[in-house]
C-alpha positions in Angstrom: -14.3 -4.3 -14.7 -13.8 -0.8 -13.4 -13.6 1.9 -16.0 -10.3 3.5 -16.6 -9.9 6.7 -14.6 -9.0 10.1 -15.8 -5.7 11.9 -15.1 -5.1 12.3 -11.3 -8.0 9.9 -10.7 -6.9 6.5 -9.3 -8.0 3.5 -11.5 -11.7 3.0 -11.0 -12.5 6.4 -9.7 -14.9 8.8 -11.4 -13.7 11.6 -13.5 -12.6 14.9 -11.9 -13.5 18.3 -13.2 -10.8 20.8 -14.2 -11.3 22.7 -11.0 -11.0 19.5 -8.9 -7.8 18.6 -10.8 -6.3 22.0 -10.0 -7.3 21.7 -6.3 -5.8 18.2 -6.2 -2.5 19.2 -7.7 -2.4 22.3 -5.5 -2.9 20.2 -2.4 -0.1 17.9 -3.5 2.2 20.8 -4.0 1.2 22.2 -0.6 2.0 19.0 1.1 5.4 18.7 -0.6 6.2 22.3 0.4 5.2 21.4 4.0 7.5 18.4 3.9 10.3 20.5 2.6 9.9 23.0 5.5 9.8 20.2 8.1 12.9 18.5 6.7 14.8 21.8 6.7 13.9 22.3 10.4 15.1 18.8 11.2 18.6 19.2 9.6 21.3 18.7 12.3 22.4 22.3 12.5 18.9 23.7 12.6 17.8 21.0 15.0 20.6 21.8 17.4 19.9 25.5 17.3 16.2 25.0 17.9 16.7 22.8 20.8 19.2 25.2 22.4 16.6 28.0 22.1 13.9 25.8 23.5 16.1 24.9 26.5 16.9 28.6 27.1 13.2 29.4 27.1 12.1 26.4 29.2 11.5 28.4 32.3 8.8 30.3 30.4 6.8 27.2 29.5 3.8 26.2 31.6 4.1 23.1 33.7 0.3 22.7 33.9 -0.7 19.1 34.9 -4.3 19.6 33.8 -3.4 21.0 30.3 -0.6 18.5 29.8 -3.0 15.6 30.6 -5.6 17.1 28.3 -3.0 17.3 25.5 -2.1 13.7 25.9 -5.8 12.7 25.9 -6.3 14.6 22.6 -3.4 12.9 21.0 -4.7 9.5 22.2 -8.2 10.2 20.9 -6.7 10.7 17.4 -5.2 13.7 15.6 -7.1 15.1 12.6 -6.3 18.2 10.5 -8.6 20.5 12.4 -6.8 19.7 15.7 -3.3 20.4 14.5 -3.3 24.2 15.0 -4.4 23.9 18.7 -2.1 21.0 19.4 0.9 22.9 17.9 0.1 25.9 20.1 0.0 23.6 23.2 3.4 22.2 22.2 4.8 25.7 22.0 3.5 26.8 25.4 3.5 23.7 27.6 6.4 21.9 29.2 5.7 18.3 28.1 9.1 16.8 29.0 7.5 14.6 31.7 4.8 13.3 29.4 6.8 12.2 26.3 6.5 8.5 27.0 2.8 8.8 27.4 2.5 10.8 24.2 4.6 8.3 22.3 2.4 5.4 23.5 -0.7 7.3 22.5 0.7 7.7 18.9 2.1 4.2 18.2 0.0 1.9 20.3 -1.8 -0.9 18.4 -5.1 0.7 19.2 -4.0 4.1 17.9 -2.7 2.7 14.7 -5.9 0.7 14.2 -7.9 3.9 14.4 -5.6 6.1 12.4 -6.8 7.0 8.9 -4.4 7.4 6.0 -5.7 10.9 5.4 -4.7 11.9 8.9 -1.1 10.6 8.8 0.4 13.8 7.7 -1.4 15.7 10.5 0.0 13.3 13.1 3.5 13.6 11.6 3.3 17.4 11.9 2.8 16.9 15.7 5.6 14.4 15.8 8.0 16.9 14.1 7.1 19.6 16.6 7.8 17.3 19.5 11.0 16.0 17.9 12.3 19.5 17.5 12.0 20.1 21.2 12.4 16.8 22.9 15.3 14.4 21.9 13.7 11.5 23.8 10.6 11.7 21.6 12.2 10.0 18.5 14.1 7.6 20.8 10.8 6.3 22.0 8.8 6.6 18.8 10.9 4.4 16.5 11.2 1.3 18.7 7.4 1.1 18.4 7.4 1.5 14.6 10.5 0.1 13.1 10.8 -3.7 12.8 13.3 -5.1 15.3 14.1 -8.2 13.1 15.1 -8.5 9.5 14.2 -12.1 8.8 11.1 -13.3 7.0 9.5 -14.6 10.3 8.0 -11.1 10.6 5.0 -12.4 8.6 4.4 -15.2 10.9 1.9 -14.9 13.8 4.4 -16.9 15.9 7.4 -14.8 14.8 8.0 -13.7 18.4 8.8 -10.1 17.5 5.6 -8.5 18.8 7.0 -5.1 19.8 7.1 -3.7 16.3 3.9 -2.7 14.5 5.1 -4.0 11.1 5.5 -7.4 12.7 2.5 -9.5 13.5 2.0 -10.0 17.2 3.3 -13.2 18.8 0.0 -14.0 20.5 -2.2 -12.7 23.2 -3.7 -10.0 21.0 -7.1 -10.5 19.5 -6.8 -9.1 16.0 -8.2 -10.4 12.8 -6.1 -10.7 9.7 -7.9 -7.7 8.2 -7.0 -5.6 11.2 -3.4 -6.8 11.2 -3.1 -5.9 7.5 -4.5 -2.4 8.1 -2.0 -1.9 10.9 0.9 -2.9 8.6 -0.3 -0.5 5.9 -0.7 2.4 8.3 2.7 1.7 10.0 4.5 1.6 6.6 2.9 4.8 5.4 3.6 6.4 8.8 7.3 5.5 8.5 7.4 6.8 4.9 5.9 10.1 6.0 8.3 10.4 8.9 11.2 9.8 6.5 9.9 12.4 4.0 9.5 15.0 6.8 13.1 14.5 8.1 12.7 12.7 11.4 13.1 9.2 10.1 16.7 8.7 9.0 17.1 5.1 7.9 15.7 4.7 4.4 16.8 1.1 4.4 13.9 0.3 6.7 11.5 1.2 3.9 13.4 -1.0 1.5 13.3 -3.9 3.9 9.6 -3.5 4.6 8.8 -3.5 0.8 11.0 -6.5 0.2 9.2 -8.4 2.9 5.9 -7.4 1.4 7.1 -8.6 -2.0 8.2 -12.0 -0.4 4.9 -12.1 1.5 4.0 -15.6 2.7 6.8 -17.1 0.6 9.1 -15.6 3.2 7.8 -18.2 5.7 9.6 -21.0 3.8 12.9 -22.2 5.1 13.8 -24.7 2.5 16.2 -24.4 -0.4 13.5 -23.0 -2.7 12.6 -20.1 -0.4 14.7 -17.7 -2.5 12.6 -18.4 -5.6 10.2 -15.7 -7.0 6.9 -15.6 -5.0 3.6 -16.1 -6.7 1.1 -13.4 -7.1 -1.1 -14.9 -4.3 1.9 -14.9 -1.9 2.8 -11.2 -2.4 1.3 -8.8 0.1 -0.4 -6.8 -2.6 -2.4 -4.4 -0.4 0.8 -3.3 1.4 2.7 -2.6 -1.8 -0.2 -0.8 -3.5 -0.8 1.3 -0.4 2.8 2.4 -0.3 2.8 3.1 -4.1 -0.2 5.3 -3.8 1.1 7.2 -0.8 4.8 7.6 -1.5 5.0 7.4 -5.3 5.8 11.0 -6.1 8.6 11.4 -3.6 9.9 7.9 -3.2 9.1 6.1 -6.4 8.6 8.8 -9.0 5.8 10.9 -10.4 2.8 8.8 -11.3 1.6 8.8 -14.9 -1.8 10.2 -13.9 -0.1 13.3 -12.3 1.9 13.9 -15.5 -1.2 13.5 -17.6 -3.2 15.9 -15.4 -0.5 18.6 -15.5 0.0 18.1 -19.3 -3.8 18.5 -19.9 -4.0 21.6 -17.8 -1.0 23.1 -19.5 -2.5 22.5 -22.9 -5.8 24.1 -21.9 -4.4 27.3 -20.2 -0.9 27.7 -21.8 2.6 26.8 -20.7 2.5 29.0 -17.6 -0.6 27.3 -16.1 1.2 24.2 -14.8 1.2 24.1 -11.1 4.6 22.6 -10.9 3.6 19.6 -8.8 6.0 17.4 -10.7 8.9 19.5 -9.8 7.8 19.9 -6.3 7.4 16.2 -5.9 10.9 15.6 -7.2 12.6 18.0 -4.8 11.6 16.3 -1.6 13.6 13.3 -2.4 16.8 15.2 -2.4 15.8 17.1 0.7 15.1 13.8 2.4 18.7 12.8 1.7 19.9 16.0 3.5 17.6 15.2 6.5 19.0 11.7 6.6 22.5 13.1 7.1 24.1 13.0 10.5 23.0 9.5 11.4 24.5 6.1 11.0 23.3 6.1 7.4 24.4 9.6 6.5 25.9 8.4 3.2 22.6 6.9 2.0 21.8 8.3 -1.4 18.0 9.1 -1.9 18.2 8.3 -5.6 19.5 4.9 -4.7 16.6 4.4 -2.3 14.2 5.4 -5.1 15.9 2.9 -7.5 15.6 0.0 -5.0 12.0 0.8 -4.2 11.1 1.0 -7.9 12.9 -2.3 -8.4 10.9 -4.1 -5.7 7.6 -2.6 -7.0 8.6 -3.5 -10.5 9.2 -7.1 -9.7 5.8 -7.3 -7.9 4.1 -5.6 -10.9 5.7 -8.0 -13.3 4.6 -11.1 -11.3 1.1 -9.7 -10.7 0.6 -8.6 -14.3 1.5 -12.1 -15.5 -1.0 -13.6 -13.0 -3.6 -11.2 -14.3 -3.2 -12.3 -17.9 -3.5 -15.9 -16.8 -6.5 -15.1 -14.6 -8.2 -13.3 -17.5 -7.6 -16.2 -19.8 -8.9 -18.7 -17.3 -11.9 -16.6 -16.6 -12.8 -16.4 -20.3 -12.5 -20.2 -20.6 -14.7 -20.6 -17.5 -17.3 -18.2 -18.9 -17.5 -20.0 -22.2 -17.8 -23.4 -20.5 -20.4 -22.3 -18.1 -22.4 -20.6 -20.9 -22.6 -24.0 -22.7 -23.6 -25.7 -19.4 -26.3 -23.1 -18.9 -27.5 -23.6 -22.5 -27.6 -27.4 -22.0 -29.1 -27.5 -18.5 -31.2 -24.3 -18.5 -29.4 -22.8 -15.6 -26.1 -22.9 -13.6 -25.9 -24.7 -10.3 -25.3 -22.5 -7.2 -21.8 -23.9 -6.9 -20.9 -22.9 -10.4 -22.5 -19.5 -10.0 -20.5 -18.8 -6.9 -17.3 -20.0 -8.6 -17.9 -17.7 -11.5 -18.6 -14.7 -9.3 -15.5 -15.3 -7.1 -13.3 -15.6 -10.3 -14.7 -12.3 -11.6 -14.0 -10.5 -8.3 -10.5 -12.0 -8.1 -9.6 -10.8 -11.6 -11.1 -7.3 -10.9 -9.1 -6.9 -7.6 -5.9 -8.1 -9.3 -6.5 -5.7 -12.2 -7.0 -2.8 -9.8 -3.7 -3.6 -8.0 -1.8 -4.0 -11.2 -3.2 -0.7 -12.5 -2.1 1.1 -9.3 1.4 -0.2 -9.5 1.6 0.5 -13.2 0.5 4.1 -12.6 3.1 4.6 -9.8 5.8 3.2 -12.0 4.7 5.2 -15.1 3.9 2.1 -17.1 1.1 1.3 -19.4 -2.1 0.1 -17.6 -3.1 -3.5 -17.9 -5.6 -4.5 -20.6 -9.2 -4.6 -19.6 -10.9 -8.0 -19.5 -12.9 -8.7 -22.6 -15.7 -11.3 -22.0 -15.9 -13.9 -24.8 -18.6 -13.1 -27.4 -20.9 -15.4 -29.2 -18.9 -15.4 -32.4 -15.9 -16.7 -30.5 -18.0 -19.4 -29.0 -19.3 -20.4 -32.4 -15.9 -20.5 -33.9 -14.6 -22.6 -31.0 -17.6 -24.9 -31.6 -16.8 -25.3 -35.3 -13.2 -26.2 -34.6 -14.4 -28.8 -32.1 -16.7 -30.7 -34.5 -16.2 -34.4 -34.8 -14.3 -36.5 -32.4 -11.9 -34.6 -30.1 -9.3 -35.9 -27.7 -8.4 -34.2 -24.5 -4.6 -33.6 -24.5 -4.4 -31.7 -21.3 -5.3 -28.2 -20.4 -4.2 -25.1 -18.6 -5.3 -23.6 -15.4 -6.4 -24.8 -12.0 -9.6 -26.5 -13.2 -7.8 -28.6 -15.8 -5.3 -29.8 -13.3 -8.0 -30.7 -10.7 -10.8 -32.0 -12.9 -9.1 -33.2 -16.0 -11.2 -33.3 -19.2 -14.5 -33.0 -17.3 -14.0 -29.3 -16.4 -15.8 -29.4 -13.0 -16.6 -31.8 -10.2 -20.3 -32.1 -11.2 -19.5 -33.4 -14.7 -16.8 -35.7 -13.5 -19.1 -37.2 -10.9 -21.8 -37.7 -13.6 -19.4 -39.8 -15.8 -17.3 -41.6 -13.2 -19.5 -42.0 -10.0 -21.7 -44.8 -11.4 -24.2 -46.5 -9.1 -23.4 -50.0 -8.1 -26.5 -51.9 -9.5 -25.6 -55.1 -7.5 -26.3 -53.3 -4.2 -28.9 -50.8 -5.3 
C-alpha cells in the first residue's frame, strides 16, 4: 500500500522539501491571482469596454494570411506554457476574425483533447480568454464542442447518440478505446472547470451535472424502477471524480487538508508572517467566479451553492467508495489467510490463485488511492492503511476452529460463488468425483 504523503503531496507521492513546499504553494497562489485577473477582465462591463476598444483599433491589426495560418497551426499542435507569450502577442497584433471557427476546432477537436495534458490546460485557457475578450463568436463556437447537449444518463452509453459533446461518448464511427474515452472526459471536465474559474464559462450547473453523471456512472444506464438507487463503488466513474477533486478542490470544493497542513507547518517554522496565503487566495476565486457568471441566463447562481452541491456529490461518492474499501480490505485479509494455509498445505499456490491474489491487492490499492484523494479534497480523515494478517492472528483463528466446524455462510464474493470450499479448485476436488463405472 502506498505510503501516506506529506503535506501538499498527493497520497502516495514522495515527501517534498520545505523549499519545494514553498514553491508549490507560491505557484498555486500565482495561478489563483491569474484566474482572478482573467475573471475581472471577463466581467460584462469590462468585456464590453474591451471589445469596443478592439473594434476601434481593428484597422491597425494585421490581416496576414501566412501569420494567421501559422497561428492556427500552433494552436492545433498543442499549447504549452512556453508558447503562451508568443501566441498572446499574435492575438494582440493579428486580425483573426476570419479564423475563429478553425481555432475553435483546433482547441476542442477529439484529437486535440486527446493530446492535451492536464498541466497545459491553464495555458490553453489563457489563450481562450484572450480570444474571448476580442471575438464574441469564439465562446459561441467553443462551448457547443465542450458542454454536454443532453442531460439524461445515456451520455455514458456508447450508443447514446449525442456524439457532438466531448463529455459524451461518441455514438460510433470513432475508433477510441475505453481508456482514451475516459481521458477525454477527464480533460473536458477539467477544461470546463478552468474556463468557469477564469470567467468565460458562466453556467456552473454544467459542472454539477457532469459530477452527478460521474457519480451515477454505469448505474445511469439502467432504466428500471431501481435506477435511482445508490450506485455501487464499481459503477462510479472514480477516475473522473478524483481528477476533478484534485484540479478544482481549492476553488470549487474547498481547500484540501494537505494544503492547510503545509501552510500550518511553514507558519510554525518561520512565524505567523511566513504563510503564503494560498488558502485565502484559493477561497477568493469562488466569489469572483460568481461575479463572472453574472449577466447570463444563470446570473443568480450562487457560487457557494455550487460548492455545496459539488461537495455533496463528492461526499456521497467518498462514502460509497470508503465502504467498499473497508469491505475489500476485509475480503483481501481473508483471502491472504486462506491462501497462506493452501500454500502451507500444498507447498505453493497455483497460478490462478496467485493471479487472483495480485489482482485483489491492486484493486484495493487503487481504491485506497482514490478514497484518499477524495478525503483530502473534502478535508476528511484519510482511509486506514491495509494491515496484512499476521501469524498470531492466523494461529488464533486456527485455535478457534479446532474440532468439528459447520459452515454457516460467509461474506464476500468468494463465499457466494464457491460456498464452503473457498475456491473452484477445492470445490472441484470434493465434488467432481470420477465416474468409476466408465473410467
